[in-house]
C-alpha positions in Angstrom: -112.0 -35.5 -34.8 -108.3 -36.1 -34.5 -106.5 -32.9 -33.6 -102.9 -32.4 -34.7 -100.5 -29.8 -33.4 -97.8 -28.3 -35.5 -96.0 -27.9 -32.3 -96.8 -31.3 -30.7 -93.7 -32.7 -32.2 -91.8 -29.8 -30.9 -93.3 -30.3 -27.4 -92.6 -34.0 -27.7 -89.0 -33.3 -28.6 -88.6 -31.5 -25.2 -89.7 -34.8 -23.5 -87.2 -36.8 -25.4 -84.2 -34.6 -26.0 -84.4 -31.4 -23.9 -82.1 -32.9 -21.3 -79.1 -32.5 -23.7 -80.7 -29.1 -24.7 -78.9 -28.8 -27.9 -80.0 -29.6 -31.5 -77.3 -32.2 -31.8 -78.6 -34.0 -28.7 -81.5 -35.6 -30.6 -79.5 -38.8 -31.2 -81.4 -41.5 -29.4 -84.9 -42.7 -30.4 -87.7 -43.3 -27.9 -86.9 -47.0 -27.8 -83.2 -46.4 -27.0 -82.0 -47.0 -30.6 -78.9 -45.1 -31.4 -79.9 -43.0 -34.5 -76.7 -41.1 -35.0 -74.0 -43.7 -35.0 -72.0 -45.2 -32.2 -70.2 -41.9 -31.5 -73.3 -40.4 -29.8 -75.4 -42.1 -27.1 -77.2 -39.3 -25.2 -79.6 -40.4 -22.4 -83.3 -39.8 -22.8 -85.5 -38.8 -19.9 -89.0 -37.4 -19.4 -89.6 -33.9 -18.0 -86.0 -32.6 -18.5 -87.1 -29.1 -17.4 -86.4 -30.4 -13.9 -82.7 -30.3 -14.8 -82.6 -26.6 -15.8 -80.8 -24.4 -13.3 -83.5 -21.9 -12.2 -81.6 -19.1 -10.4 -79.1 -16.5 -11.5 -76.5 -17.0 -8.8 -75.7 -20.6 -9.7 -76.6 -19.9 -13.4 -73.7 -17.4 -13.5 -71.3 -20.0 -12.0 -71.5 -22.7 -14.6 -74.7 -24.1 -13.0 -72.9 -25.0 -9.8 -74.7 -24.7 -6.5 -74.8 -27.9 -4.4 -72.1 -26.6 -1.9 -72.5 -22.8 -2.2 -73.4 -20.8 0.9 -77.1 -21.4 1.7 -79.8 -19.2 0.2 -83.5 -19.7 -0.6 -82.6 -21.4 -3.9 -81.2 -24.3 -1.9 -84.7 -25.8 -2.4 -83.4 -26.8 -5.9 -79.6 -27.3 -5.4 -79.4 -28.9 -2.0 -82.3 -28.7 0.4 -80.1 -29.8 3.3 -78.6 -26.3 3.2 -81.9 -24.8 4.4 -80.9 -25.7 7.9 -78.2 -23.1 7.9 -80.1 -20.4 6.0 -80.0 -16.8 7.3 -83.2 -15.2 8.3 -86.5 -16.5 9.7 -88.2 -16.3 6.3 -86.8 -16.1 2.7 -88.7 -15.7 -0.6 -87.1 -16.0 -4.0 -88.4 -15.5 -7.6 -86.4 -16.3 -10.8 -87.3 -16.0 -14.4 -85.5 -17.0 -17.6 -86.5 -16.9 -21.3 -85.4 -20.3 -22.7 -84.2 -21.6 -26.0 -84.8 -18.2 -27.7 -82.7 -19.2 -30.7 -85.4 -21.8 -31.4 -88.7 -20.3 -30.3 -89.7 -16.9 -29.0 -92.0 -17.7 -26.2 -90.6 -20.5 -24.0 -89.7 -19.6 -20.4 -89.0 -21.0 -17.0 -90.2 -19.4 -13.7 -89.2 -20.5 -10.3 -90.8 -19.4 -6.9 -89.1 -20.6 -3.7 -89.7 -20.1 0.0 -87.7 -21.1 3.1 -88.5 -20.8 6.8 -86.4 -21.5 9.9 -88.5 -23.4 12.3 -85.9 -23.2 15.1 -82.1 -23.4 15.4 -81.9 -26.9 14.0 -84.8 -27.3 11.6 -86.1 -25.6 8.5 -88.8 -26.1 5.9 -88.9 -25.1 2.3 -91.3 -25.1 -0.7 -90.9 -24.3 -4.3 -92.9 -24.1 -7.5 -91.3 -24.5 -11.0 -93.3 -23.6 -14.0 -92.1 -24.3 -17.6 -94.1 -22.5 -20.3 -93.6 -24.0 -23.8 -95.3 -21.2 -25.6 -98.3 -21.0 -27.9 -99.1 -23.8 -30.4 -101.3 -23.5 -33.5 -103.7 -26.5 -33.6 -105.0 -27.9 -36.9 -107.1 -30.9 -37.8 -106.5 -33.5 -40.5 -107.9 -31.2 -43.1 -105.6 -28.3 -42.1 -108.5 -26.4 -40.5 -107.6 -24.0 -37.7 -108.5 -25.4 -34.3 -107.2 -22.5 -32.2 -104.2 -22.3 -30.1 -102.9 -24.3 -27.1 -100.2 -23.5 -24.5 -98.4 -26.6 -23.3 -96.8 -26.4 -19.9 -95.1 -28.3 -17.1 -94.8 -27.7 -13.4 -93.4 -29.2 -10.3 -94.2 -28.5 -6.7 -91.8 -29.3 -3.9 -91.8 -29.4 -0.1 -88.6 -29.9 1.8 -87.4 -30.5 5.4 -83.9 -29.9 6.6 -82.3 -30.6 10.0 -78.8 -29.7 11.3 -76.8 -32.1 13.4 -74.4 -29.9 15.2 -72.8 -26.7 13.7 -71.4 -28.3 10.5 -73.7 -31.0 9.2 -77.2 -31.1 7.9 -79.5 -33.5 6.0 -82.5 -32.8 3.8 -85.5 -34.6 2.4 -87.8 -33.4 -0.4 -91.1 -34.6 -1.8 -92.1 -33.5 -5.4 -95.2 -33.6 -7.5 -94.7 -33.3 -11.3 -97.3 -32.5 -13.9 -96.6 -32.3 -17.7 -99.3 -31.3 -20.2 -97.8 -31.2 -23.7 -100.4 -32.3 -26.2 -104.0 -31.2 -25.5 -105.2 -34.7 -26.1 -103.7 -35.0 -29.6 -103.4 -38.4 -31.2 -100.0 -39.9 -32.0 -100.3 -43.0 -34.1 -103.4 -44.7 -32.8 -103.1 -43.5 -29.2 -104.5 -40.4 -27.6 -102.1 -38.5 -25.5 -102.9 -37.2 -22.0 -101.2 -35.1 -19.3 -98.6 -37.0 -17.4 -98.1 -37.0 -13.6 -95.3 -38.3 -11.4 -94.0 -38.1 -7.8 -90.4 -38.0 -6.8 -88.1 -37.4 -3.8 -84.7 -35.9 -3.2 -82.2 -36.8 -0.4 -79.4 -34.4 0.3 -76.5 -33.6 2.6 -74.4 -30.5 3.4 -71.2 -30.2 5.4 -69.2 -27.1 6.2 -66.0 -26.5 8.1 -64.6 -23.1 9.0 -60.9 -22.7 9.5 -57.7 -21.0 8.4 -56.1 -21.3 5.0 -53.1 -19.4 3.7 -53.3 -17.1 6.7 -56.9 -16.1 6.1 -60.2 -17.2 7.5 -61.8 -19.7 5.2 -64.8 -22.0 4.9 -64.8 -25.3 3.2 -68.2 -26.9 2.2 -69.2 -30.2 0.6 -72.7 -31.2 -0.6 -74.6 -34.1 -2.2 -78.1 -34.1 -3.7 -79.7 -37.1 -5.3 -82.8 -35.7 -7.0 -85.9 -36.9 -8.8 -86.0 -40.4 -7.4 -89.5 -41.3 -8.5 -92.0 -43.0 -10.8 -91.7 -43.2 -14.5 -93.8 -40.9 -16.6 -96.0 -41.6 -19.7 -98.2 -39.5 -22.0 -100.5 -42.3 -23.2 -102.0 -45.5 -21.9 -99.7 -48.3 -22.9 -97.2 -45.8 -24.4 -93.5 -45.4 -23.7 -92.7 -44.8 -20.0 -89.8 -42.4 -19.5 -87.5 -42.3 -16.5 -87.4 -39.1 -14.6 -84.0 -37.2 -14.7 -82.8 -38.8 -11.5 -79.5 -37.1 -10.9 -76.5 -37.4 -8.6 -75.0 -34.0 -7.9 -71.8 -33.6 -5.8 -70.0 -30.4 -5.1 -67.4 -28.6 -3.1 -66.9 -24.9 -2.4 -64.2 -23.0 -0.7 -64.4 -19.4 0.4 -61.5 -17.3 1.4 -62.3 -14.1 3.5 -59.4 -11.9 2.5 -60.3 -9.0 4.8 -63.4 -7.4 6.2 -64.6 -6.4 2.7 -63.4 -9.0 0.2 -64.0 -12.7 -0.2 -63.6 -15.2 -3.0 -65.5 -18.5 -3.5 -64.3 -21.3 -5.8 -66.8 -24.1 -6.4 -67.1 -27.2 -8.5 -70.1 -29.5 -9.1 -70.1 -32.8 -10.9 -73.3 -34.4 -12.2 -74.3 -37.9 -13.3 -77.7 -39.1 -14.4 -78.8 -42.2 -12.6 -80.8 -43.4 -15.6 -80.0 -46.3 -17.9 -77.8 -45.7 -20.8 -79.5 -46.8 -24.1 -77.9 -49.9 -25.5 -76.6 -50.1 -29.1 -79.1 -52.0 -31.2 -79.0 -53.3 -34.8 -81.7 -52.5 -37.4 -83.9 -55.3 -36.0 -83.8 -53.8 -32.5 -81.6 -56.5 -31.1 -79.0 -55.4 -28.5 -75.5 -55.7 -29.8 -73.8 -53.8 -27.0 -74.9 -52.6 -23.6 -77.8 -53.5 -21.3 -81.5 -53.5 -21.8 -82.8 -50.1 -20.6 -86.4 -51.4 -20.0 -86.1 -52.0 -16.3 -87.5 -50.8 -13.0 -86.5 -47.5 -11.4 -84.3 -49.0 -8.6 -82.6 -51.2 -11.2 -82.1 -48.3 -13.4 -80.5 -46.2 -10.6 -78.1 -48.8 -9.4 -77.3 -50.1 -12.8 -76.6 -46.6 -14.2 -73.0 -46.9 -13.0 -72.1 -49.9 -15.1 -74.5 -50.2 -18.0 -73.0 -48.0 -20.7 -72.2 -49.9 -24.0 -68.7 -48.4 -24.0 -67.9 -49.6 -20.5 -66.1 -47.6 -17.8 -64.8 -45.0 -20.3 -68.4 -44.2 -21.4 -69.6 -44.0 -17.8 -67.0 -41.3 -17.2 -68.2 -39.5 -20.3 -71.6 -39.3 -18.7 -70.3 -37.0 -15.9 -70.6 -33.2 -16.5 -68.5 -30.6 -14.7 -69.4 -27.1 -13.5 -66.6 -25.0 -12.1 -67.4 -21.5 -10.9 -65.9 -18.4 -9.1 -67.6 -15.7 -7.1 -66.1 -12.5 -5.8 -68.0 -10.4 -3.2 -67.3 -6.9 -1.9 -68.6 -5.9 1.4 -71.2 -8.6 1.2 -73.2 -6.3 -1.1 -71.8 -6.6 -4.6 -70.8 -9.8 -6.4 -69.2 -10.8 -9.7 -69.4 -14.4 -10.9 -68.1 -16.5 -13.7 -68.3 -20.2 -14.5 -68.2 -22.9 -17.2 -70.3 -26.0 -17.9 -68.8 -29.0 -19.7 -70.7 -32.0 -21.1 -69.0 -34.6 -23.3 -69.8 -34.3 -27.0 -71.3 -37.8 -27.1 -73.6 -37.1 -24.2 -75.3 -33.9 -25.3 -72.3 -31.6 -25.9 -73.5 -28.7 -23.8 -70.4 -26.5 -23.3 -70.8 -22.9 -22.3 -69.3 -20.0 -20.4 -71.5 -18.2 -17.9 -71.1 -14.8 -16.1 -73.2 -12.5 -13.9 -73.5 -10.1 -11.0 -75.5 -9.6 -7.9 -76.4 -6.7 -5.7 -77.7 -6.7 -2.1 -79.7 -3.8 -0.8 -81.2 -4.0 2.7 -83.3 -7.2 2.7 -83.2 -7.6 -1.1 -80.8 -9.6 -3.3 -80.9 -9.0 -7.0 -79.0 -11.2 -9.4 -78.7 -11.8 -13.1 -76.7 -14.2 -15.3 -75.7 -14.5 -19.0 -74.9 -17.7 -20.9 -72.4 -17.5 -23.8 -72.5 -20.9 -25.5 -69.3 -21.9 -27.3 -71.2 -23.7 -30.1 -71.8 -21.4 -33.0 -75.4 -22.3 -33.4 -76.3 -23.5 -29.9 -80.0 -22.8 -28.9 -78.7 -22.0 -25.4 -76.6 -19.0 -26.5 -77.4 -15.6 -25.0 -79.7 -17.1 -22.3 -80.4 -14.7 -19.5 -81.7 -15.4 -16.0 -83.1 -12.9 -13.5 -83.5 -13.5 -9.8 -84.7 -11.5 -6.8 -84.8 -12.8 -3.2 -86.1 -11.3 0.1 -84.7 -12.1 3.5 -87.1 -11.0 6.2 -87.1 -11.8 9.8 -84.3 -12.1 12.4 -80.9 -13.3 11.5 -80.2 -16.9 12.5 -76.7 -17.7 11.4 -74.0 -16.6 9.0 -71.0 -18.3 7.4 -68.9 -15.3 8.2 
């Protein structure tokens, strides 16, 4: 019997459009056809949950984190930072209800661990679990077939090594599993869970010094994430690119005195995924480059394949400025902003949050205030707790 899910289309929508994460982002069909006019050309990827910022510290700073001071969530932002993490062992847990304006039971959970092997080397591991909520299943005759809970997860293992006191490099391996359909049929094909493997390569550089008469620390980071196989939910079906992403960032911290310090940071992101071409009603390409290509060709071609040329390539870059104030290294206030071009998803939101450190515990939360009146992201909360246990290895200040 063919099983249909009233939510399968909703789950499938996450595959195709959750990267933009707004209702208006559903502008490109699975074949790359622009379905909302030439003014919108958002990029489609599979498993876009991999692009959701999992932790509250960076979540409060406009989703910026590639160059921030190292903590256990470096497993996501920039694994190279693990080489400079404080403490022998670090454990972190984050949780966020997600898209609550659309559905009541979608959430993201993130568990991360980091361990200093010695003064130069560190290892890390993390598990990301995305719960898409409960689905009511019915058959072709509208008979109740029970409920199903689609979900996705990824498991990462990272290694980082420092080269001197200022530079480190990192490498991550990732396994991805996405089960959205419970074997439902779409068209004439039966869907199945999808699997993929991917890797990240990362770099972190920090330089202490003096700025404006105060001690300061400048940091720069790069992380190219989700370099991996395409993912598909049926034999012979559409194969989606993973959300391969180039993230670059800078952070500058000023230590005003013994008790007060400020950090200003900025991340920029660009998907290393083909931009869909503009097609006519017959499917013929009238502008742009065919996006049906290999992963390496998609990555290297992503800098020059937009139908609108260089101007459109620049519109595919998103920006995340953030600010953090810490008092006595125990209390923190944070604010940030995320900007994405209206033709590439139109995510634009203000973030804010706070953190508190007590003994070996760090507790953080963040709040997202979307500036679109009906954005499904508005009022998103994130909660994080981390534990630093073991001897102290290093410190930025």
